[in-house]
N, CA, C and O atoms as CSV, one atom per row, in Angstrom:
chain,resi,resn,atom,element,x,y,z
A,1,MET,N,N,-40.544,2.723,21.525
A,1,MET,CA,C,-39.266,3.310,21.898
A,1,MET,C,C,-38.129,2.429,21.357
A,1,MET,O,O,-38.212,1.202,21.391
A,2,ARG,N,N,-37.107,3.053,20.876
A,2,ARG,CA,C,-35.961,2.328,20.307
A,2,ARG,C,C,-35.030,1.832,21.403
A,2,ARG,O,O,-34.863,2.474,22.440
A,3,SER,N,N,-34.435,0.689,21.152
A,3,SER,CA,C,-33.488,0.153,22.124
A,3,SER,C,C,-32.148,0.873,21.964
A,3,SER,O,O,-31.823,1.331,20.869
A,4,PRO,N,N,-31.375,0.975,23.033
A,4,PRO,CA,C,-30.061,1.630,22.949
A,4,PRO,C,C,-29.119,0.935,21.965
A,4,PRO,O,O,-28.301,1.595,21.326
A,5,GLN,N,N,-29.225,-0.390,21.838
A,5,GLN,CA,C,-28.364,-1.119,20.898
A,5,GLN,C,C,-28.631,-0.703,19.461
A,5,GLN,O,O,-27.691,-0.496,18.694
A,6,LYS,N,N,-29.894,-0.577,19.087
A,6,LYS,CA,C,-30.243,-0.176,17.718
A,6,LYS,C,C,-29.738,1.234,17.439
A,6,LYS,O,O,-29.236,1.514,16.350
A,7,LEU,N,N,-29.869,2.111,18.412
A,7,LEU,CA,C,-29.376,3.478,18.240
A,7,LEU,C,C,-27.863,3.495,18.054
A,7,LEU,O,O,-27.341,4.207,17.197
A,8,TYR,N,N,-27.166,2.704,18.865
A,8,TYR,CA,C,-25.705,2.631,18.781
A,8,TYR,C,C,-25.266,2.104,17.418
A,8,TYR,O,O,-24.374,2.676,16.791
A,9,VAL,N,N,-25.876,1.034,16.962
A,9,VAL,CA,C,-25.525,0.449,15.665
A,9,VAL,C,C,-25.815,1.432,14.538
A,9,VAL,O,O,-24.997,1.593,13.632
A,10,THR,N,N,-26.962,2.086,14.585
A,10,THR,CA,C,-27.307,3.081,13.564
A,10,THR,C,C,-26.292,4.218,13.556
A,10,THR,O,O,-25.844,4.638,12.489
A,11,PHE,N,N,-25.928,4.715,14.723
A,11,PHE,CA,C,-24.946,5.788,14.827
A,11,PHE,C,C,-23.594,5.354,14.262
A,11,PHE,O,O,-22.948,6.104,13.531
A,12,LEU,N,N,-23.174,4.136,14.607
A,12,LEU,CA,C,-21.896,3.626,14.125
A,12,LEU,C,C,-21.879,3.515,12.601
A,12,LEU,O,O,-20.893,3.888,11.966
A,13,ILE,N,N,-22.938,3.016,12.022
A,13,ILE,CA,C,-23.029,2.894,10.559
A,13,ILE,C,C,-22.969,4.267,9.906
A,13,ILE,O,O,-22.275,4.444,8.904
A,14,ILE,N,N,-23.678,5.229,10.452
A,14,ILE,CA,C,-23.665,6.586,9.886
A,14,ILE,C,C,-22.264,7.185,9.964
A,14,ILE,O,O,-21.799,7.796,9.002
A,15,VAL,N,N,-21.589,7.017,11.094
A,15,VAL,CA,C,-20.224,7.546,11.248
A,15,VAL,C,C,-19.288,6.912,10.234
A,15,VAL,O,O,-18.515,7.610,9.577
A,16,LEU,N,N,-19.354,5.590,10.101
A,16,LEU,CA,C,-18.471,4.904,9.161
A,16,LEU,C,C,-18.733,5.334,7.727
A,16,LEU,O,O,-17.788,5.592,6.982
A,17,LEU,N,N,-19.974,5.415,7.332
A,17,LEU,CA,C,-20.291,5.818,5.962
A,17,LEU,C,C,-19.912,7.261,5.690
A,17,LEU,O,O,-19.343,7.566,4.641
A,18,PHE,N,N,-20.220,8.154,6.622
A,18,PHE,CA,C,-19.875,9.563,6.437
A,18,PHE,C,C,-18.369,9.751,6.407
A,18,PHE,O,O,-17.841,10.452,5.544
A,19,ALA,N,N,-17.680,9.128,7.346
A,19,ALA,CA,C,-16.222,9.295,7.438
A,19,ALA,C,C,-15.531,8.732,6.217
A,19,ALA,O,O,-14.642,9.377,5.660
A,20,SER,N,N,-15.922,7.536,5.786
A,20,SER,CA,C,-15.231,6.923,4.655
A,20,SER,C,C,-15.543,7.642,3.350
A,20,SER,O,O,-14.729,7.616,2.427
A,21,SER,N,N,-16.697,8.281,3.254
A,21,SER,CA,C,-17.012,9.019,2.033
A,21,SER,C,C,-16.213,10.315,1.959
A,21,SER,O,O,-16.110,10.912,0.888
A,22,HIS,N,N,-15.650,10.755,3.071
A,22,HIS,CA,C,-14.833,11.970,3.104
A,22,HIS,C,C,-13.345,11.650,3.225
A,22,HIS,O,O,-12.539,12.538,3.503
A,23,GLY,N,N,-12.981,10.394,3.020
A,23,GLY,CA,C,-11.570,10.016,3.024
A,23,GLY,C,C,-10.960,9.872,4.403
A,23,GLY,O,O,-9.768,9.584,4.516
A,24,LYS,N,N,-11.739,10.064,5.451
A,24,LYS,CA,C,-11.223,9.936,6.813
A,24,LYS,C,C,-12.015,8.861,7.528
A,24,LYS,O,O,-13.245,8.884,7.535
A,25,LEU,N,N,-11.311,7.928,8.123
A,25,LEU,CA,C,-11.955,6.870,8.869
A,25,LEU,C,C,-11.712,7.078,10.355
A,25,LEU,O,O,-10.756,7.749,10.743
A,26,PRO,N,N,-12.567,6.510,11.180
A,26,PRO,CA,C,-12.384,6.664,12.617
A,26,PRO,C,C,-11.027,6.131,13.078
A,26,PRO,O,O,-10.430,5.286,12.411
A,27,PRO,N,N,-10.542,6.624,14.217
A,27,PRO,CA,C,-9.209,6.225,14.683
A,27,PRO,C,C,-9.080,4.738,14.990
A,27,PRO,O,O,-7.964,4.220,15.021
A,28,PHE,N,N,-10.188,4.037,15.218
A,28,PHE,CA,C,-10.101,2.605,15.515
A,28,PHE,C,C,-9.999,1.759,14.252
A,28,PHE,O,O,-9.788,0.549,14.341
A,29,TRP,N,N,-10.145,2.370,13.077
A,29,TRP,CA,C,-10.060,1.622,11.820
A,29,TRP,C,C,-8.610,1.187,11.614
A,29,TRP,O,O,-7.702,1.980,11.864
A,30,PRO,N,N,-8.362,-0.047,11.166
A,30,PRO,CA,C,-6.979,-0.544,11.053
A,30,PRO,C,C,-6.097,0.267,10.100
A,30,PRO,O,O,-6.554,0.786,9.082
A,31,ILE,N,N,-4.842,0.352,10.462
A,31,ILE,CA,C,-3.846,1.038,9.627
A,31,ILE,C,C,-3.008,-0.023,8.925
A,31,ILE,O,O,-2.583,-1.001,9.539
A,32,THR,N,N,-2.780,0.182,7.642
A,32,THR,CA,C,-1.933,-0.705,6.848
A,32,THR,C,C,-0.620,0.011,6.567
A,32,THR,O,O,-0.617,1.193,6.224
A,33,VAL,N,N,0.493,-0.698,6.709
A,33,VAL,CA,C,1.813,-0.147,6.394
A,33,VAL,C,C,2.354,-0.909,5.187
A,33,VAL,O,O,2.441,-2.137,5.200
A,34,VAL,N,N,2.716,-0.163,4.145
A,34,VAL,CA,C,3.334,-0.752,2.952
A,34,VAL,C,C,4.819,-0.410,2.983
A,34,VAL,O,O,5.192,0.754,3.127
A,35,THR,N,N,5.671,-1.437,2.845
A,35,THR,CA,C,7.119,-1.242,2.820
A,35,THR,C,C,7.672,-1.829,1.534
A,35,THR,O,O,7.370,-2.967,1.176
A,36,MET,N,N,8.491,-1.036,0.839
A,36,MET,CA,C,9.135,-1.476,-0.405
A,36,MET,C,C,10.642,-1.457,-0.198
A,36,MET,O,O,11.194,-0.474,0.296
A,37,THR,N,N,11.311,-2.553,-0.579
A,37,THR,CA,C,12.762,-2.652,-0.435
A,37,THR,C,C,13.410,-2.771,-1.809
A,37,THR,O,O,12.976,-3.570,-2.639
A,38,ASN,N,N,14.440,-1.982,-2.045
A,38,ASN,CA,C,15.189,-2.023,-3.297
A,38,ASN,C,C,16.049,-3.290,-3.305
A,38,ASN,O,O,17.030,-3.389,-2.568
A,39,CYS,N,N,15.672,-4.248,-4.143
A,39,CYS,CA,C,16.421,-5.508,-4.285
A,39,CYS,C,C,16.972,-5.636,-5.701
A,39,CYS,O,O,16.955,-6.721,-6.283
A,40,LEU,N,N,17.459,-4.535,-6.252
A,40,LEU,CA,C,17.993,-4.525,-7.609
A,40,LEU,C,C,19.453,-4.933,-7.676
A,40,LEU,O,O,20.007,-5.057,-8.768
A,41,GLY,N,N,20.087,-5.143,-6.532
A,41,GLY,CA,C,21.485,-5.575,-6.514
A,41,GLY,C,C,21.606,-7.052,-6.844
A,41,GLY,O,O,20.627,-7.791,-6.747
A,42,ASN,N,N,22.807,-7.493,-7.239
A,42,ASN,CA,C,23.059,-8.890,-7.588
A,42,ASN,C,C,23.837,-9.592,-6.494
A,42,ASN,O,O,25.042,-9.381,-6.350
A,43,LYS,N,N,23.155,-10.429,-5.718
A,43,LYS,CA,C,23.778,-11.276,-4.698
A,43,LYS,C,C,24.799,-10.540,-3.837
A,43,LYS,O,O,25.980,-10.887,-3.816
A,44,GLY,N,N,24.324,-9.520,-3.131
A,44,GLY,CA,C,25.182,-8.795,-2.206
A,44,GLY,C,C,25.988,-7.667,-2.825
A,44,GLY,O,O,26.573,-6.862,-2.100
A,45,LYS,N,N,26.030,-7.591,-4.151
A,45,LYS,CA,C,26.781,-6.517,-4.802
A,45,LYS,C,C,25.930,-5.256,-4.821
A,45,LYS,O,O,24.709,-5.305,-4.681
A,46,SER,N,N,26.602,-4.135,-4.997
A,46,SER,CA,C,25.856,-2.884,-5.065
A,46,SER,C,C,25.052,-2.846,-6.354
A,46,SER,O,O,25.401,-3.488,-7.345
A,47,GLY,N,N,24.002,-2.102,-6.320
A,47,GLY,CA,C,23.129,-1.992,-7.481
A,47,GLY,C,C,22.684,-0.552,-7.657
A,47,GLY,O,O,23.185,0.349,-6.985
A,48,PRO,N,N,21.746,-0.343,-8.556
A,48,PRO,CA,C,21.333,1.013,-8.871
A,48,PRO,C,C,20.445,1.638,-7.794
A,48,PRO,O,O,19.761,0.945,-7.040
A,49,LEU,N,N,20.480,2.947,-7.752
A,49,LEU,CA,C,19.584,3.725,-6.914
A,49,LEU,C,C,18.180,3.595,-7.501
A,49,LEU,O,O,18.004,3.716,-8.714
A,50,LEU,N,N,17.194,3.353,-6.666
A,50,LEU,CA,C,15.809,3.195,-7.094
A,50,LEU,C,C,15.029,4.437,-6.686
A,50,LEU,O,O,15.036,4.825,-5.518
A,51,THR,N,N,14.359,5.058,-7.645
A,51,THR,CA,C,13.507,6.209,-7.375
A,51,THR,C,C,12.059,5.738,-7.371
A,51,THR,O,O,11.579,5.169,-8.351
A,52,VAL,N,N,11.374,5.977,-6.269
A,52,VAL,CA,C,9.992,5.527,-6.083
A,52,VAL,C,C,9.089,6.748,-5.943
A,52,VAL,O,O,9.390,7.677,-5.194
A,53,HIS,N,N,7.968,6.730,-6.683
A,53,HIS,CA,C,6.981,7.801,-6.570
A,53,HIS,C,C,5.596,7.161,-6.530
A,53,HIS,O,O,5.129,6.623,-7.534
A,54,CYS,N,N,4.938,7.219,-5.369
A,54,CYS,CA,C,3.638,6.581,-5.176
A,54,CYS,C,C,2.534,7.623,-4.987
A,54,CYS,O,O,2.748,8.707,-4.445
A,55,LYS,N,N,1.345,7.244,-5.460
A,55,LYS,CA,C,0.170,8.103,-5.363
A,55,LYS,C,C,-1.071,7.243,-5.160
A,55,LYS,O,O,-1.082,6.042,-5.426
A,56,SER,N,N,-2.114,7.909,-4.677
A,56,SER,CA,C,-3.451,7.335,-4.679
A,56,SER,C,C,-4.339,8.386,-5.341
A,56,SER,O,O,-3.848,9.412,-5.813
A,57,LYS,N,N,-5.611,8.136,-5.373
A,57,LYS,CA,C,-6.532,9.115,-5.951
A,57,LYS,C,C,-6.483,10.435,-5.170
A,57,LYS,O,O,-6.630,11.518,-5.738
A,58,GLU,N,N,-6.272,10.314,-3.852
A,58,GLU,CA,C,-6.292,11.497,-2.986
A,58,GLU,C,C,-4.915,12.023,-2.598
A,58,GLU,O,O,-4.778,13.207,-2.292
A,59,ASP,N,N,-3.891,11.167,-2.604
A,59,ASP,CA,C,-2.590,11.549,-2.039
A,59,ASP,C,C,-1.439,11.329,-3.008
A,59,ASP,O,O,-1.396,10.328,-3.723
A,60,ASP,N,N,-0.507,12.276,-3.022
A,60,ASP,CA,C,0.766,12.131,-3.717
A,60,ASP,C,C,1.823,12.018,-2.623
A,60,ASP,O,O,2.052,12.968,-1.875
A,61,LEU,N,N,2.459,10.866,-2.531
A,61,LEU,CA,C,3.402,10.611,-1.445
A,61,LEU,C,C,4.815,11.121,-1.714
A,61,LEU,O,O,5.702,10.977,-0.873
A,62,GLY,N,N,5.021,11.717,-2.884
A,62,GLY,CA,C,6.317,12.306,-3.189
A,62,GLY,C,C,7.311,11.309,-3.751
A,62,GLY,O,O,7.021,10.122,-3.900
A,63,VAL,N,N,8.501,11.830,-4.061
A,63,VAL,CA,C,9.577,11.043,-4.668
A,63,VAL,C,C,10.564,10.631,-3.577
A,63,VAL,O,O,10.954,11.440,-2.735
A,64,HIS,N,N,10.960,9.355,-3.610
A,64,HIS,CA,C,11.900,8.818,-2.625
A,64,HIS,C,C,12.974,8.022,-3.343
A,64,HIS,O,O,12.679,7.263,-4.266
A,65,LYS,N,N,14.223,8.196,-2.919
A,65,LYS,CA,C,15.360,7.495,-3.531
A,65,LYS,C,C,15.890,6.465,-2.551
A,65,LYS,O,O,16.173,6.764,-1.391
A,66,LEU,N,N,16.019,5.224,-3.059
A,66,LEU,CA,C,16.446,4.122,-2.201
A,66,LEU,C,C,17.716,3.472,-2.727
A,66,LEU,O,O,17.778,3.068,-3.888
A,67,ALA,N,N,18.715,3.373,-1.883
A,67,ALA,CA,C,19.903,2.592,-2.225
A,67,ALA,C,C,19.523,1.109,-2.135
A,67,ALA,O,O,18.471,0.765,-1.596
A,68,VAL,N,N,20.374,0.244,-2.661
A,68,VAL,CA,C,20.111,-1.195,-2.609
A,68,VAL,C,C,19.955,-1.646,-1.156
A,68,VAL,O,O,20.710,-1.226,-0.279
A,69,ASN,N,N,18.973,-2.498,-0.919
A,69,ASN,CA,C,18.630,-3.055,0.387
A,69,ASN,C,C,18.070,-2.033,1.382
A,69,ASN,O,O,17.941,-2.334,2.568
A,70,LYS,N,N,17.743,-0.850,0.915
A,70,LYS,CA,C,17.086,0.157,1.753
A,70,LYS,C,C,15.607,0.143,1.410
A,70,LYS,O,O,15.211,-0.306,0.335
A,71,ASN,N,N,14.783,0.648,2.350
A,71,ASN,CA,C,13.355,0.612,2.095
A,71,ASN,C,C,12.680,1.959,2.321
A,71,ASN,O,O,13.232,2.881,2.921
A,72,TYR,N,N,11.472,2.019,1.815
A,72,TYR,CA,C,10.581,3.165,1.994
A,72,TYR,C,C,9.235,2.593,2.418
A,72,TYR,O,O,8.789,1.573,1.892
A,73,HIS,N,N,8.593,3.260,3.373
A,73,HIS,CA,C,7.274,2.793,3.784
A,73,HIS,C,C,6.312,3.965,3.961
A,73,HIS,O,O,6.719,5.104,4.191
A,74,PHE,N,N,5.041,3.651,3.847
A,74,PHE,CA,C,3.989,4.621,4.126
A,74,PHE,C,C,2.815,3.871,4.749
A,74,PHE,O,O,2.706,2.651,4.629
A,75,LYS,N,N,1.942,4.621,5.412
A,75,LYS,CA,C,0.796,3.994,6.060
A,75,LYS,C,C,-0.487,4.726,5.697
A,75,LYS,O,O,-0.474,5.902,5.331
A,76,PHE,N,N,-1.584,4.008,5.808
A,76,PHE,CA,C,-2.890,4.545,5.426
A,76,PHE,C,C,-3.976,3.661,6.021
A,76,PHE,O,O,-3.704,2.588,6.561
A,77,GLN,N,N,-5.196,4.128,5.913
A,77,GLN,CA,C,-6.355,3.348,6.302
A,77,GLN,C,C,-7.110,2.953,5.038
A,77,GLN,O,O,-7.431,3.804,4.209
A,78,THR,N,N,-7.390,1.661,4.895
A,78,THR,CA,C,-8.156,1.206,3.741
A,78,THR,C,C,-9.613,1.631,3.922
A,78,THR,O,O,-10.068,1.882,5.038
A,79,ASN,N,N,-10.337,1.708,2.794
A,79,ASN,CA,C,-11.755,2.029,2.913
A,79,ASN,C,C,-12.568,0.748,3.105
A,79,ASN,O,O,-12.056,-0.356,2.923
A,80,ILE,N,N,-13.822,0.907,3.468
A,80,ILE,CA,C,-14.642,-0.269,3.771
A,80,ILE,C,C,-15.063,-1.035,2.527
A,80,ILE,O,O,-15.553,-2.159,2.639
A,81,TRP,N,N,-14.885,-0.456,1.346
A,81,TRP,CA,C,-15.268,-1.121,0.097
A,81,TRP,C,C,-14.127,-1.907,-0.532
A,81,TRP,O,O,-14.298,-2.485,-1.606
A,82,ARG,N,N,-12.972,-1.939,0.114
A,82,ARG,CA,C,-11.798,-2.664,-0.393
A,82,ARG,C,C,-11.315,-2.116,-1.739
A,82,ARG,O,O,-10.719,-2.851,-2.527
A,83,SER,N,N,-11.561,-0.874,-1.999
A,83,SER,CA,C,-11.154,-0.285,-3.285
A,83,SER,C,C,-9.942,0.634,-3.155
A,83,SER,O,O,-9.601,1.334,-4.109
A,84,THR,N,N,-9.290,0.648,-2.004
A,84,THR,CA,C,-8.096,1.474,-1.811
A,84,THR,C,C,-7.028,1.050,-2.818
A,84,THR,O,O,-6.764,-0.138,-2.999
A,85,LEU,N,N,-6.416,2.051,-3.473
A,85,LEU,CA,C,-5.410,1.772,-4.491
A,85,LEU,C,C,-4.270,2.777,-4.377
A,85,LEU,O,O,-4.495,3.987,-4.386
A,86,PHE,N,N,-3.055,2.273,-4.271
A,86,PHE,CA,C,-1.845,3.090,-4.354
A,86,PHE,C,C,-1.021,2.561,-5.516
A,86,PHE,O,O,-0.723,1.368,-5.581
A,87,PHE,N,N,-0.658,3.440,-6.427
A,87,PHE,CA,C,0.128,3.054,-7.600
A,87,PHE,C,C,1.452,3.807,-7.571
A,87,PHE,O,O,1.529,4.941,-7.098
A,88,CYS,N,N,2.493,3.156,-8.086
A,88,CYS,CA,C,3.838,3.722,-8.000
A,88,CYS,C,C,4.563,3.619,-9.322
A,88,CYS,O,O,4.298,2.731,-10.132
A,89,SER,N,N,5.493,4.553,-9.525
A,89,SER,CA,C,6.460,4.421,-10.617
A,89,SER,C,C,7.806,4.130,-9.971
A,89,SER,O,O,8.117,4.628,-8.889
A,90,PHE,N,N,8.594,3.312,-10.656
A,90,PHE,CA,C,9.914,2.905,-10.183
A,90,PHE,C,C,10.915,3.195,-11.293
A,90,PHE,O,O,10.743,2.732,-12.420
A,91,LYS,N,N,11.962,3.958,-10.981
A,91,LYS,CA,C,12.953,4.336,-11.988
A,91,LYS,C,C,14.339,3.921,-11.539
A,91,LYS,O,O,14.719,4.125,-10.386
A,92,TRP,N,N,15.092,3.337,-12.458
A,92,TRP,CA,C,16.503,3.005,-12.234
A,92,TRP,C,C,17.148,2.761,-13.592
A,92,TRP,O,O,16.496,2.249,-14.502
A,93,ASN,N,N,18.408,3.118,-13.738
A,93,ASN,CA,C,19.181,2.879,-14.969
A,93,ASN,C,C,18.393,3.178,-16.247
A,93,ASN,O,O,18.357,2.351,-17.159
A,94,LYS,N,N,17.778,4.323,-16.318
A,94,LYS,CA,C,17.006,4.775,-17.486
A,94,LYS,C,C,15.766,3.922,-17.767
A,94,LYS,O,O,15.184,4.023,-18.847
A,95,GLN,N,N,15.360,3.095,-16.821
A,95,GLN,CA,C,14.127,2.319,-16.956
A,95,GLN,C,C,13.043,2.955,-16.091
A,95,GLN,O,O,13.329,3.499,-15.024
A,96,VAL,N,N,11.810,2.883,-16.554
A,96,VAL,CA,C,10.661,3.345,-15.773
A,96,VAL,C,C,9.622,2.232,-15.798
A,96,VAL,O,O,9.193,1.789,-16.864
A,97,LYS,N,N,9.224,1.788,-14.609
A,97,LYS,CA,C,8.233,0.728,-14.477
A,97,LYS,C,C,7.101,1.230,-13.592
A,97,LYS,O,O,7.285,2.129,-12.772
A,98,ARG,N,N,5.929,0.633,-13.773
A,98,ARG,CA,C,4.765,1.010,-12.970
A,98,ARG,C,C,4.155,-0.235,-12.342
A,98,ARG,O,O,4.192,-1.332,-12.900
A,99,PHE,N,N,3.579,-0.014,-11.127
A,99,PHE,CA,C,2.952,-1.131,-10.441
A,99,PHE,C,C,1.987,-0.596,-9.384
A,99,PHE,O,O,2.263,0.416,-8.740
A,100,ASP,N,N,0.858,-1.280,-9.209
A,100,ASP,CA,C,-0.084,-0.957,-8.135
A,100,ASP,C,C,0.429,-1.633,-6.865
A,100,ASP,O,O,0.247,-2.836,-6.677
A,101,ILE,N,N,1.067,-0.856,-6.004
A,101,ILE,CA,C,1.732,-1.422,-4.836
A,101,ILE,C,C,0.730,-1.859,-3.768
A,101,ILE,O,O,1.035,-2.737,-2.960
A,102,PHE,N,N,-0.447,-1.266,-3.756
A,102,PHE,CA,C,-1.526,-1.756,-2.896
A,102,PHE,C,C,-2.834,-1.636,-3.653
A,102,PHE,O,O,-3.268,-0.541,-4.013
A,103,ASP,N,N,-3.447,-2.774,-3.885
A,103,ASP,CA,C,-4.766,-2.868,-4.507
A,103,ASP,C,C,-5.630,-3.613,-3.499
A,103,ASP,O,O,-5.425,-4.802,-3.258
A,104,GLY,N,N,-6.596,-2.912,-2.912
A,104,GLY,CA,C,-7.404,-3.501,-1.852
A,104,GLY,C,C,-7.993,-4.853,-2.201
A,104,GLY,O,O,-7.978,-5.771,-1.381
A,105,LEU,N,N,-8.508,-4.981,-3.404
A,105,LEU,CA,C,-9.110,-6.258,-3.799
A,105,LEU,C,C,-8.074,-7.379,-3.835
A,105,LEU,O,O,-8.382,-8.516,-3.478
A,106,ARG,N,N,-6.858,-7.074,-4.260
A,106,ARG,CA,C,-5.806,-8.084,-4.370
A,106,ARG,C,C,-5.095,-8.332,-3.039
A,106,ARG,O,O,-4.768,-9.474,-2.714
A,107,ASP,N,N,-4.856,-7.272,-2.271
A,107,ASP,CA,C,-3.914,-7.360,-1.153
A,107,ASP,C,C,-4.505,-7.394,0.253
A,107,ASP,O,O,-3.837,-7.856,1.178
A,108,ILE,N,N,-5.710,-6.932,0.439
A,108,ILE,CA,C,-6.198,-6.719,1.811
A,108,ILE,C,C,-6.222,-8.001,2.651
A,108,ILE,O,O,-5.955,-7.954,3.852
A,109,ASP,N,N,-6.536,-9.132,2.036
A,109,ASP,CA,C,-6.563,-10.381,2.811
A,109,ASP,C,C,-5.166,-10.929,3.075
A,109,ASP,O,O,-4.952,-11.622,4.069
A,110,GLU,N,N,-4.224,-10.630,2.204
A,110,GLU,CA,C,-2.858,-11.147,2.348
A,110,GLU,C,C,-1.989,-10.279,3.254
A,110,GLU,O,O,-1.104,-10.787,3.943
A,111,CYS,N,N,-2.237,-8.989,3.252
A,111,CYS,CA,C,-1.398,-8.090,4.068
A,111,CYS,C,C,-2.232,-6.923,4.583
A,111,CYS,O,O,-2.000,-5.766,4.232
A,112,HIS,N,N,-3.190,-7.248,5.408
A,112,HIS,CA,C,-4.117,-6.232,5.907
A,112,HIS,C,C,-3.432,-5.158,6.751
A,112,HIS,O,O,-3.755,-3.977,6.618
A,113,TYR,N,N,-2.501,-5.541,7.608
A,113,TYR,CA,C,-1.831,-4.570,8.478
A,113,TYR,C,C,-0.413,-4.242,8.024
A,113,TYR,O,O,0.049,-3.116,8.209
A,114,GLN,N,N,0.272,-5.195,7.444
A,114,GLN,CA,C,1.658,-5.010,7.007
A,114,GLN,C,C,1.831,-5.628,5.634
A,114,GLN,O,O,1.588,-6.822,5.453
A,115,CYS,N,N,2.247,-4.832,4.670
A,115,CYS,CA,C,2.404,-5.302,3.293
A,115,CYS,C,C,3.846,-5.022,2.868
A,115,CYS,O,O,4.208,-3.877,2.596
A,116,ASN,N,N,4.668,-6.077,2.813
A,116,ASN,CA,C,6.089,-5.932,2.490
A,116,ASN,C,C,6.352,-6.375,1.053
A,116,ASN,O,O,5.904,-7.437,0.622
A,117,TRP,N,N,7.081,-5.545,0.328
A,117,TRP,CA,C,7.392,-5.808,-1.075
A,117,TRP,C,C,8.887,-5.724,-1.316
A,117,TRP,O,O,9.571,-4.883,-0.733
A,118,THR,N,N,9.395,-6.601,-2.180
A,118,THR,CA,C,10.746,-6.446,-2.694
A,118,THR,C,C,10.609,-5.992,-4.140
A,118,THR,O,O,9.773,-6.504,-4.884
A,119,ILE,N,N,11.423,-5.044,-4.525
A,119,ILE,CA,C,11.391,-4.503,-5.881
A,119,ILE,C,C,12.596,-5.059,-6.622
A,119,ILE,O,O,13.743,-4.803,-6.256
A,120,LYS,N,N,12.312,-5.830,-7.682
A,120,LYS,CA,C,13.351,-6.481,-8.477
A,120,LYS,C,C,13.236,-6.029,-9.928
A,120,LYS,O,O,12.252,-5.394,-10.307
A,121,ALA,N,N,14.221,-6.348,-10.725
A,121,ALA,CA,C,14.232,-5.917,-12.130
A,121,ALA,C,C,13.045,-6.454,-12.921
A,121,ALA,O,O,12.567,-5.795,-13.843
A,122,ASP,N,N,12.569,-7.637,-12.572
A,122,ASP,CA,C,11.475,-8.236,-13.346
A,122,ASP,C,C,10.094,-8.016,-12.733
A,122,ASP,O,O,9.101,-8.470,-13.302
A,123,GLY,N,N,9.998,-7.334,-11.591
A,123,GLY,CA,C,8.704,-7.043,-10.994
A,123,GLY,C,C,8.786,-6.888,-9.491
A,123,GLY,O,O,9.869,-6.777,-8.917
A,124,ALA,N,N,7.615,-6.882,-8.863
A,124,ALA,CA,C,7.515,-6.708,-7.417
A,124,ALA,C,C,7.020,-8.002,-6.787
A,124,ALA,O,O,6.149,-8.677,-7.336
A,125,CYS,N,N,7.586,-8.344,-5.623
A,125,CYS,CA,C,7.169,-9.555,-4.907
A,125,CYS,C,C,6.621,-9.166,-3.539
A,125,CYS,O,O,7.280,-8.481,-2.757
A,126,ARG,N,N,5.395,-9.621,-3.270
A,126,ARG,CA,C,4.774,-9.400,-1.967
A,126,ARG,C,C,5.204,-10.535,-1.051
A,126,ARG,O,O,4.984,-11.708,-1.354
A,127,LEU,N,N,5.812,-10.180,0.062
A,127,LEU,CA,C,6.312,-11.164,1.012
A,127,LEU,C,C,5.243,-11.493,2.046
A,127,LEU,O,O,4.244,-10.784,2.170
A,128,GLY,N,N,5.460,-12.551,2.770
A,128,GLY,CA,C,4.523,-12.936,3.813
A,128,GLY,C,C,4.322,-14.424,3.809
A,128,GLY,O,O,5.157,-15.180,3.313
A,129,GLU,N,N,3.193,-14.843,4.375
A,129,GLU,CA,C,2.885,-16.270,4.435
A,129,GLU,C,C,2.860,-16.887,3.041
A,129,GLU,O,O,3.356,-17.993,2.823
A,130,LYS,N,N,2.273,-16.150,2.106
A,130,LYS,CA,C,2.242,-16.584,0.706
A,130,LYS,C,C,3.017,-15.559,-0.121
A,130,LYS,O,O,2.541,-14.441,-0.315
A,131,ILE,N,N,4.194,-15.920,-0.606
A,131,ILE,CA,C,4.976,-15.013,-1.443
A,131,ILE,C,C,4.362,-15.007,-2.834
A,131,ILE,O,O,4.092,-16.060,-3.413
A,132,ALA,N,N,4.146,-13.811,-3.360
A,132,ALA,CA,C,3.556,-13.679,-4.688
A,132,ALA,C,C,4.323,-12.622,-5.466
A,132,ALA,O,O,4.478,-11.496,-4.995
A,133,CYS,N,N,4.807,-12.975,-6.656
A,133,CYS,CA,C,5.531,-12.031,-7.504
A,133,CYS,C,C,4.650,-11.638,-8.689
A,133,CYS,O,O,3.912,-12.453,-9.242
A,134,PHE,N,N,4.754,-10.368,-9.056
A,134,PHE,CA,C,3.928,-9.809,-10.115
A,134,PHE,C,C,4.822,-9.097,-11.128
A,134,PHE,O,O,5.792,-8.449,-10.734
A,135,PRO,N,N,4.522,-9.199,-12.417
A,135,PRO,CA,C,5.295,-8.474,-13.411
A,135,PRO,C,C,4.916,-6.993,-13.402
A,135,PRO,O,O,3.878,-6.607,-12.865
A,136,TRP,N,N,5.766,-6.184,-14.000
A,136,TRP,CA,C,5.460,-4.754,-14.142
A,136,TRP,C,C,4.249,-4.578,-15.049
A,136,TRP,O,O,3.915,-5.455,-15.847
A,137,LYS,N,N,3.608,-3.442,-14.910
A,137,LYS,CA,C,2.455,-3.120,-15.777
A,137,LYS,C,C,2.945,-2.676,-17.120
A,137,LYS,O,O,2.141,-2.359,-17.997
């Protein structure tokens, strides 16, 4: 006869694998919030409007326009394989730049629940305990 613990663990593994393979994770799975702030202004001066358009393999988050020092955020659940990826285009003053705003392999340990980014002319900077700036793609 099987022990109740083994049955529970087996059931939990099946739920996690089935749910994550269908893009939906259980409600207890952690939620990550990504926030991007338009920092294209020069030392308190006004700057250009930033147009942000983010997508993942499954979701198109739409187009959002941000004034200087304003932000846009979205939330999601990462998958258990750390392969969650959200990529964005950033447009301002006739420039178009691209960047992976959340790459599970790169970001999950640094900003598992909250991932804050500043968007600057030369790239994106992930804020937090360890500030890391990345060039555009």
